[in-house]
C-alpha positions in Angstrom: 13.9 -1.0 -12.2 10.4 -1.8 -13.8 6.8 -1.5 -11.9 4.3 -4.1 -12.4 1.3 -2.6 -13.2 -2.1 -4.4 -13.0 -4.2 -1.2 -13.8 -7.0 -1.7 -16.2 -8.2 0.7 -18.7 -10.5 2.9 -16.8 -13.0 3.4 -19.8 -13.7 -0.7 -19.2 -13.6 0.0 -15.6 -15.2 2.7 -13.6 -14.5 4.0 -10.0 -11.7 1.1 -9.2 -9.1 2.5 -6.7 -6.0 1.8 -7.3 -3.5 0.4 -4.1 -0.1 0.7 -4.7 2.3 -2.0 -2.9 6.4 -1.0 -2.2 8.4 -3.8 -1.0 11.6 -5.3 -2.1 10.3 -9.1 -1.3 9.1 -10.3 -4.8 6.9 -12.9 -3.3 4.9 -10.0 -1.4 5.0 -8.0 -4.9 3.4 -11.1 -6.6 0.9 -12.2 -4.1 -0.4 -9.6 -2.4 -1.7 -7.7 -5.9 -3.9 -11.1 -6.1 -5.6 -10.6 -2.8 -6.5 -6.7 -3.4 -7.7 -7.3 -6.5 -10.1 -10.1 -4.9 -11.0 -7.1 -3.0 -11.8 -5.1 -5.9 -8.9 -2.8 -6.3 -6.4 -2.1 -8.9 -2.9 -2.3 -8.3 0.8 -1.9 -8.7 3.9 -3.0 -7.0 7.6 -1.4 -6.9 10.4 -3.1 -5.7 11.8 0.3 -3.5 10.8 3.8 -2.9 12.9 5.1 -5.2 11.1 3.3 -7.7 7.8 4.8 -6.8 9.6 8.1 -6.6 10.2 8.0 -10.1 7.2 6.9 -11.5 4.7 9.3 -13.4 1.8 8.3 -11.3 2.4 8.9 -7.9 -0.5 10.7 -7.0 -2.9 8.2 -8.8 -3.0 6.1 -5.9 -5.6 5.8 -3.6 -3.9 4.0 -0.9 -0.1 2.9 -0.6 0.7 -0.1 1.2 4.0 0.1 2.4 7.0 -2.1 3.8 8.9 -0.6 6.6 12.3 -1.7 6.3 13.4 -0.8 2.3 16.9 -0.6 1.2 17.9 2.9 0.4 15.2 5.1 1.3 12.8 2.9 4.1 9.3 3.2 4.5 8.7 5.8 7.0 11.4 8.2 4.9 9.6 7.7 1.6 5.9 8.7 3.3 7.5 11.2 4.9 9.0 12.6 1.3 5.6 12.1 -0.1 4.3 14.4 2.8 6.7 16.9 1.9 5.7 16.9 -1.9 2.4 17.6 -1.1 1.1 13.7 -1.4 -1.5 12.8 1.0 -2.2 9.1 0.1 -3.3 7.2 2.9 -0.6 4.4 3.8 -0.6 1.2 5.6 2.8 0.0 6.6 3.8 -4.0 6.6 6.9 -5.2 8.3 8.4 -8.6 9.6 10.4 -6.5 12.3 8.6 -7.6 15.6 9.3 -4.2 17.2 5.7 -3.1 18.7 6.5 0.5 19.1 6.9 1.4 15.8 3.1 1.5 15.3 2.2 4.2 17.6 5.1 6.2 16.3 3.8 5.7 13.0 0.4 6.6 13.3 1.0 9.4 15.1 3.3 10.7 11.9 0.0 10.1 9.5 -0.3 6.5 8.8 -3.3 4.3 8.8 -2.1 1.2 10.4 0.9 -0.7 10.9 0.7 -4.6 9.9 3.0 -7.0 11.1 4.1 -10.0 8.7 2.3 -12.9 8.2 -1.3 -10.2 8.5 -4.1 -12.3 7.6 -7.1 -10.9 4.7 -9.4 -9.6 7.5 -7.0 -7.0 9.0 -5.6 -6.0 5.3 -9.2 -5.6 4.8 -9.8 -3.6 8.0 -6.9 -1.2 7.6 -8.3 -0.4 3.4 -11.4 -0.1 4.7 -9.8 2.7 7.3 -7.6 4.2 4.4 -10.6 4.5 2.1 -13.1 6.3 4.6 -15.6 3.2 3.9 -15.5 0.7 0.9 -18.7 -0.6 -0.1 -17.7 -1.4 -3.8 -14.5 -3.9 -1.7 -15.6 -7.5 -1.3 -15.1 -8.8 2.3 -12.8 -11.9 2.8 -14.2 -15.1 3.8 -13.9 -15.4 7.1 
């Protein structure tokens, strides 16, 4: 399992925050990084929780965008495992599941937000702003 990384040389680009996307849907892993780069973030993607946990730079992420319904280790379980390991990465869950009762439970466990697919650029931007504690260096989406 290989991760597609869009990170740039840190000596060339300063203060760019890394957003990691973990989603088994290839179309999400291909499209979401484009939007994130437009917002001003570096990105990396993984097709599974196990692939992300197996990478050397787990702690390099400034924010995690995490699909709830991953096969194998699911999104909420990955989030709990990261916390157990001491990685307190602000996490935004995304899901195609229509069960809105998930959101308050995930927030209670420390998630920043839970976005239901399809979500808008502004929804993602607002969640990223909350996750990063304000983003002066981020490009706002057009209304």
